NUVOGU-21140 format. One line per field, with one value per residue: residue number from 1; residue in three letters; x, y, z of N, C-alpha, C in turn. Coordinates in Angstrom, 2 decimals, padded with zeros to 5 digits. Layout:
num <- (NUM; ...)
residu <- (ALA; ...)
nxx <- (X; ...)
nyy <- (Y; ...)
nzz <- (Z; ...)
caxx <- (X; ...)
cayy <- (Y; ...)
cazz <- (Z; ...)
cxx <- (X; ...)
cyy <- (Y; ...)
czz <- (Z; ...)
This chain:
num <- (1; 2; 3; 4; 5; 6; 7; 8; 9; 10; 11; 12; 13; 14; 15; 16; 17; 18; 19; 20; 21; 22; 23; 24; 25; 26; 27; 28; 29; 30; 31; 32; 33; 34; 35; 36; 37; 38; 39; 40; 41; 42; 43; 44; 45; 46; 47; 48; 49; 50; 51; 52; 53; 54; 55; 56; 57; 58; 59; 60; 61; 62; 63; 64; 65; 66; 67; 68; 69; 70; 71; 72; 73; 74; 75; 76; 77; 78; 79; 80; 81; 82; 83; 84; 85; 86; 87; 88; 89; 90; 91; 92; 93; 94; 95; 96; 97; 98; 99; 100; 101; 102; 103; 104; 105; 106; 107; 108; 109; 110; 111; 112; 113; 114; 115; 116; 117; 118; 119; 120; 121; 122; 123; 124; 125; 126; 127; 128; 129; 130; 131; 132; 133; 134; 135; 136; 137; 138; 139; 140; 141; 142; 143)
residu <- (MET; THR; PHE; LEU; GLU; LEU; PRO; LYS; ASP; TRP; ARG; ARG; GLN; PRO; LEU; SER; ASP; SER; ALA; PHE; ALA; ALA; ASP; VAL; VAL; ASP; LEU; TYR; CYS; SER; ALA; GLY; ASP; ARG; ARG; ARG; GLY; THR; LEU; MET; VAL; LEU; ILE; CYS; ASP; GLU; LYS; ASP; CYS; TYR; ARG; GLY; ALA; ILE; ALA; ILE; ASP; LEU; SER; GLU; LEU; SER; ASP; ASP; HIS; PRO; PRO; THR; ASN; PHE; THR; SER; ALA; LEU; LYS; PRO; VAL; ILE; ARG; PRO; LEU; THR; VAL; TYR; PRO; GLU; GLY; SER; LEU; ILE; LEU; ALA; LEU; ALA; ARG; PRO; GLY; PRO; PRO; ASP; LEU; THR; ASP; THR; ASP; PHE; GLU; TRP; LEU; GLU; ALA; ALA; THR; HIS; VAL; CYS; ARG; VAL; VAL; GLY; VAL; ARG; LEU; LEU; GLY; PHE; TYR; LEU; ALA; SER; PRO; ASP; ALA; VAL; THR; ARG; ALA; GLU; PHE; PRO; VAL; ALA; ALA)
nxx <- (000.86; 000.45; 000.59; -001.57; -003.37; -004.45; -007.02; -010.12; -010.89; -008.45; -007.37; -008.50; -007.59; -005.28; -001.81; 000.02; 000.70; 003.33; 003.59; 001.27; 001.84; 003.95; 003.05; 001.46; 003.40; 004.76; 002.79; 002.84; 005.62; 006.94; 007.98; 009.71; 010.37; 011.91; 014.10; 015.19; 015.82; 014.20; 012.90; 010.22; 007.49; 005.10; 002.40; 000.76; -002.38; -003.61; -004.60; -002.91; -003.62; -003.55; -002.91; -001.71; 000.88; 004.32; 006.75; 010.23; 012.76; 015.66; 017.44; 019.79; 021.67; 023.95; 025.46; 028.14; 028.10; 026.60; 024.32; 026.08; 025.25; 022.90; 020.80; 020.55; 019.62; 017.13; 015.63; 014.38; 012.33; 010.79; 010.01; 007.90; 005.94; 004.25; 001.68; -000.50; -000.75; -000.82; -000.11; 001.74; 004.37; 005.57; 008.50; 010.06; 012.76; 013.25; 015.12; 017.42; 019.11; 020.03; 017.86; 019.35; 020.31; 022.37; 025.29; 024.59; 021.94; 021.30; 022.36; 020.50; 018.21; 019.07; 019.24; 016.54; 015.07; 016.38; 015.73; 012.81; 012.40; 013.52; 011.94; 009.57; 007.68; 006.08; 007.67; 006.40; 007.81; 010.51; 011.16; 012.54; 012.53; 013.31; 013.99; 012.92; 011.67; 010.06; 011.05; 011.00; 013.28; 015.53; 017.39; 020.45; 020.52; 022.30; 024.75)
nyy <- (-001.23; 002.48; 005.79; 006.76; 004.93; 004.80; 004.11; 005.83; 006.41; 006.47; 007.86; 007.28; 004.78; 002.84; 003.43; 001.37; -000.79; -001.58; -001.39; -000.07; 002.37; 003.17; 003.85; 006.11; 007.75; 008.11; 009.57; 012.00; 012.88; 014.78; 015.20; 017.35; 017.68; 015.21; 015.87; 018.09; 017.48; 016.41; 016.15; 014.41; 014.43; 012.41; 012.74; 010.82; 009.58; 007.76; 005.51; 004.96; 006.42; 008.65; 012.23; 014.62; 016.35; 017.52; 019.12; 019.37; 021.22; 020.20; 021.15; 022.72; 020.90; 018.13; 015.22; 015.76; 017.76; 017.03; 017.08; 017.79; 016.35; 014.20; 013.44; 015.69; 017.38; 016.33; 016.10; 018.77; 018.82; 016.50; 016.45; 018.46; 017.12; 015.40; 015.74; 014.02; 012.07; 009.14; 008.71; 008.22; 008.41; 008.70; 008.84; 010.12; 010.25; 012.24; 012.33; 012.88; 010.81; 007.08; 004.33; 002.89; 002.42; 004.72; 005.62; 007.93; 007.93; 005.72; 007.04; 008.87; 007.12; 005.94; 008.04; 008.97; 006.79; 006.70; 009.28; 009.07; 007.00; 008.18; 010.44; 009.42; 008.80; 006.78; 005.20; 004.47; 003.75; 004.28; 005.81; 005.78; 007.94; 008.03; 009.36; 007.28; 005.18; 004.19; 002.99; 001.21; 001.75; -000.28; -001.38; -003.11; -006.67; -008.39; -010.74)
nzz <- (000.08; -000.43; 000.41; -001.25; -001.02; 001.38; 003.74; 004.07; 006.67; 008.04; 010.03; 012.38; 012.74; 014.64; 014.65; 015.31; 013.69; 011.65; 008.83; 008.13; 009.39; 008.03; 005.68; 006.45; 007.23; 004.74; 003.48; 005.09; 004.92; 002.49; -000.85; -000.98; 001.69; 001.96; 000.20; 001.20; 003.98; 006.80; 010.14; 011.03; 013.18; 014.56; 016.18; 018.60; 020.06; 023.09; 022.08; 020.01; 017.77; 015.19; 015.93; 015.20; 013.67; 013.56; 011.75; 011.34; 010.22; 008.75; 007.17; 007.48; 008.44; 007.75; 006.67; 006.74; 008.69; 011.30; 014.14; 017.16; 019.42; 019.35; 021.08; 022.80; 020.80; 020.19; 022.62; 023.59; 021.70; 021.96; 024.64; 025.25; 024.09; 025.48; 025.89; 025.50; 028.13; 027.98; 025.53; 022.18; 020.02; 016.53; 014.82; 012.13; 009.80; 007.20; 004.24; 001.59; -000.76; -000.69; 000.45; 002.18; 005.63; 007.24; 009.24; 010.46; 010.54; 012.13; 014.53; 015.00; 015.58; 017.87; 019.62; 019.57; 020.68; 023.20; 024.28; 024.35; 026.12; 028.46; 028.73; 029.12; 026.92; 024.56; 022.16; 018.86; 016.64; 014.56; 011.55; 008.16; 005.68; 002.59; -000.84; -002.33; -000.68; 002.23; 005.24; 008.30; 010.90; 012.53; 015.07; 014.49; 014.68; 017.09; 016.48)
caxx <- (000.06; 001.10; -000.37; -002.51; -004.27; -004.89; -008.58; -010.66; -010.81; -007.09; -007.00; -009.10; -007.01; -003.96; -000.42; 001.02; 001.24; 004.38; 003.37; 000.24; 002.52; 004.92; 002.11; 001.17; 004.78; 004.83; 001.78; 003.42; 006.98; 006.72; 009.35; 010.53; 010.98; 013.10; 015.07; 016.04; 016.07; 013.26; 012.42; 008.64; 007.05; 003.70; 001.72; -000.59; -003.14; -003.37; -004.90; -001.98; -004.23; -002.75; -003.48; -001.11; 002.37; 005.30; 007.95; 011.49; 013.69; 016.96; 018.16; 021.19; 022.50; 024.29; 026.33; 029.33; 027.81; 025.41; 024.28; 027.03; 024.51; 021.51; 020.10; 020.26; 018.93; 015.68; 014.90; 013.48; 011.23; 009.80; 009.46; 006.50; 004.79; 003.71; 000.34; -001.30; 000.05; -000.52; 000.00; 002.81; 005.03; 006.39; 009.47; 010.65; 013.72; 013.05; 016.29; 017.84; 019.97; 019.33; 017.07; 020.05; 020.58; 023.60; 025.62; 023.83; 020.50; 021.44; 022.36; 019.16; 017.42; 019.53; 018.67; 015.12; 014.74; 016.80; 014.89; 011.47; 012.54; 013.72; 010.82; 008.32; 006.76; 006.07; 008.07; 005.82; 008.52; 011.48; 011.29; 013.51; 011.84; 014.18; 013.08; 012.43; 011.00; 009.81; 011.38; 011.22; 014.74; 015.59; 018.77; 020.94; 020.44; 023.64; 025.13)
cayy <- (-000.01; 003.67; 006.78; 006.97; 003.86; 004.88; 004.06; 007.20; 006.60; 006.09; 008.86; 006.40; 003.44; 002.73; 003.47; 000.45; -001.72; -000.75; -001.14; 001.08; 003.66; 003.71; 004.69; 007.47; 008.48; 008.50; 010.73; 013.44; 013.21; 015.16; 015.00; 018.38; 017.22; 014.31; 016.64; 019.11; 016.87; 016.98; 015.26; 014.42; 013.95; 012.20; 012.64; 009.78; 009.41; 006.56; 004.30; 005.06; 007.11; 010.01; 013.32; 015.82; 016.34; 018.54; 018.96; 020.03; 021.40; 019.83; 021.50; 023.24; 019.81; 017.29; 014.11; 016.39; 018.63; 016.51; 017.58; 017.22; 015.59; 013.82; 013.39; 017.09; 017.99; 015.77; 016.31; 019.93; 018.55; 015.37; 016.63; 019.07; 016.33; 014.52; 016.20; 012.97; 011.25; 007.82; 008.78; 007.83; 009.00; 008.22; 009.71; 009.80; 010.91; 012.29; 012.68; 012.46; 009.50; 005.86; 003.93; 002.22; 003.10; 005.24; 005.56; 009.06; 007.29; 004.93; 007.85; 009.52; 006.19; 005.77; 009.16; 008.99; 005.63; 007.11; 010.39; 008.81; 006.23; 009.05; 011.36; 008.53; 008.61; 005.45; 005.26; 003.40; 003.40; 005.22; 005.44; 006.58; 008.42; 008.38; 009.64; 006.13; 004.23; 004.56; 001.88; 001.18; 001.56; -001.02; -001.70; -004.38; -007.94; -008.91; -012.26)
cazz <- (000.08; -000.30; 001.24; -001.94; -000.88; 003.01; 003.92; 004.50; 008.17; 008.65; 011.30; 013.53; 012.98; 015.26; 013.75; 015.91; 012.62; 011.05; 007.32; 007.90; 009.78; 007.01; 004.60; 007.08; 007.26; 003.36; 003.37; 005.59; 004.55; 001.06; -001.73; -000.41; 003.04; 001.77; -000.48; 002.07; 005.25; 007.94; 011.11; 011.05; 014.54; 014.33; 017.68; 018.58; 021.47; 023.93; 021.34; 018.84; 016.66; 014.65; 016.43; 014.69; 013.15; 013.54; 010.89; 011.93; 009.15; 009.09; 005.96; 007.96; 008.90; 006.69; 007.06; 007.22; 009.79; 012.01; 015.38; 017.93; 020.25; 018.71; 022.34; 023.16; 019.78; 020.31; 024.15; 023.66; 020.87; 022.49; 025.98; 025.35; 023.37; 026.44; 025.91; 025.63; 028.93; 027.72; 024.10; 021.76; 018.93; 015.54; 014.35; 010.71; 009.38; 005.71; 003.94; 000.36; -000.79; -000.75; 001.63; 003.17; 006.92; 007.45; 010.66; 011.07; 010.77; 013.51; 015.75; 015.27; 016.00; 019.16; 020.36; 019.64; 021.72; 024.63; 025.01; 024.49; 027.16; 029.45; 029.07; 029.32; 025.74; 024.11; 020.56; 018.05; 015.60; 013.94; 010.05; 007.46; 004.52; 001.40; -002.11; -003.00; 000.12; 003.57; 006.09; 009.69; 011.27; 013.55; 015.55; 014.04; 015.63; 017.40; 016.21)
cxx <- (000.87; 000.12; -001.65; -003.76; -004.96; -006.40; -008.93; -010.72; -009.50; -006.68; -007.49; -008.53; -005.62; -002.82; 000.58; 001.33; 002.14; 004.20; 002.42; 000.87; 003.31; 004.25; 001.64; 002.47; 004.96; 004.00; 002.40; 004.93; 006.96; 008.20; 010.25; 011.20; 012.14; 014.19; 015.93; 016.46; 015.09; 013.01; 010.89; 008.30; 005.55; 003.21; 000.56; -001.18; -002.86; -003.80; -004.07; -002.51; -003.50; -003.59; -002.99; 000.41; 003.00; 006.44; 009.13; 012.50; 014.97; 018.03; 019.74; 022.12; 022.77; 025.30; 027.75; 029.25; 026.57; 025.46; 025.36; 026.50; 023.15; 020.47; 019.57; 019.29; 017.44; 014.90; 014.03; 012.18; 010.18; 009.29; 008.25; 005.50; 004.20; 002.21; -000.68; -000.48; 000.15; -000.34; 001.45; 003.26; 005.56; 007.33; 009.81; 011.64; 013.67; 014.40; 016.60; 018.73; 019.15; 018.59; 017.89; 020.38; 022.01; 024.04; 024.87; 022.41; 020.42; 021.44; 021.21; 018.14; 017.73; 019.02; 017.38; 014.57; 015.15; 015.84; 013.55; 011.51; 012.64; 012.64; 009.53; 007.34; 007.04; 006.55; 007.37; 006.82; 009.50; 011.58; 012.15; 012.61; 012.84; 013.31; 012.31; 011.49; 010.99; 010.11; 011.32; 012.59; 014.61; 017.11; 019.23; 020.94; 021.86; 023.88; 025.60)
cyy <- (001.12; 004.65; 007.12; 005.95; 003.80; 004.88; 005.52; 007.51; 006.28; 006.93; 007.95; 005.03; 003.47; 002.59; 002.41; -000.63; -001.04; -000.63; -000.03; 002.30; 004.21; 004.23; 006.02; 008.34; 009.06; 009.59; 012.15; 013.84; 013.56; 014.99; 016.14; 018.14; 016.13; 014.86; 017.30; 018.47; 017.44; 015.94; 015.51; 013.86; 013.79; 011.95; 011.81; 009.82; 008.12; 005.32; 004.16; 005.61; 008.29; 011.19; 014.60; 015.48; 017.42; 018.36; 019.90; 020.12; 021.19; 020.31; 021.96; 021.99; 018.92; 016.18; 014.89; 017.28; 018.16; 017.24; 016.92; 016.21; 015.45; 013.88; 014.93; 017.68; 017.48; 016.06; 017.46; 019.76; 017.56; 015.95; 017.45; 018.08; 015.35; 015.04; 015.16; 011.90; 009.80; 007.65; 008.29; 008.61; 008.18; 009.18; 009.29; 010.82; 011.12; 012.90; 012.24; 011.16; 008.27; 005.37; 003.14; 002.95; 003.44; 005.26; 006.80; 008.60; 006.59; 005.84; 008.40; 008.50; 006.03; 006.74; 009.27; 007.95; 006.01; 008.20; 010.10; 008.02; 007.25; 009.85; 010.48; 008.64; 007.35; 005.82; 004.20; 002.85; 004.64; 004.85; 006.33; 006.66; 008.95; 008.79; 008.34; 005.22; 004.73; 003.12; 002.04; 000.94; 000.78; -001.19; -003.12; -005.45; -008.37; -010.30; -013.01)
czz <- (-000.04; 000.27; 000.10; -001.71; 000.59; 002.80; 004.36; 005.96; 008.68; 009.89; 012.64; 013.69; 013.75; 014.42; 014.55; 014.84; 011.90; 009.57; 007.21; 008.22; 008.92; 005.86; 004.99; 006.91; 005.62; 002.85; 003.87; 005.31; 003.01; 000.49; -001.26; 000.94; 002.79; 001.09; 000.42; 003.52; 006.35; 008.80; 011.26; 012.34; 014.36; 015.75; 017.67; 020.07; 022.15; 023.32; 020.08; 017.71; 016.46; 015.36; 015.83; 014.18; 013.20; 012.61; 011.37; 010.84; 009.53; 007.89; 006.30; 008.19; 007.54; 007.30; 007.46; 008.46; 010.69; 013.39; 016.18; 019.10; 019.80; 020.03; 022.75; 022.11; 019.69; 021.66; 024.06; 022.64; 021.33; 023.81; 026.06; 024.67; 024.27; 026.72; 026.10; 026.63; 028.51; 026.00; 023.61; 020.47; 017.92; 015.16; 013.06; 010.25; 007.87; 005.18; 002.59; 000.53; -000.69; 000.49; 002.62; 004.46; 006.99; 009.06; 011.38; 011.48; 012.04; 014.73; 016.03; 015.88; 017.40; 020.07; 020.65; 020.61; 022.97; 025.11; 025.07; 025.96; 028.54; 029.89; 029.26; 028.24; 024.97; 022.52; 019.72; 017.14; 015.14; 012.50; 009.34; 006.01; 003.37; 000.14; -002.54; -002.27; 001.51; 004.31; 007.46; 010.00; 012.52; 013.92; 014.89; 015.13; 015.96; 017.07; 017.34)
C-alpha cells in the first residue's frame, strides 16, 4: 500500500502496525521534506491514533555537519509532546539519498529511543523516508 491507498478513516486506526504507519509517514514526508532533510514527528493518542504532526527542518545539517549531540537535539522537541499522557510518537527522518541506513540514521534512532524512554513517551517506531522508500529503522541484531 502507499499513502494514496490509505482508507478514508485512517486517522481512527492505530499506527501500531508498522506497514500502515509507513504509509502514513509516506503521506506526511513530502518530496521536499526528503530533498532538504526533515524530522517528522507524528503525535498519537493513547490508542496510537494520529492526532497531529510537527515537521522540523534539518536542511542546515548534513552528514558532514550533523548535530554534535542527537539526544540534546531531540529532548526539547519530544518533552513538550507529552500532551497525551498515555500517548505515543512516531518519528521519521526524511532525507535524500538511498534507503540504506547510515551511521547518522542509527544515531538518530538511538537518540530517539533514549529520549523517549527518559521522557516517558512510547515510541511506536522510527522510520526513514528516502526519496524512493519508507522503511522502519531497527537496531541491528547482534550475532
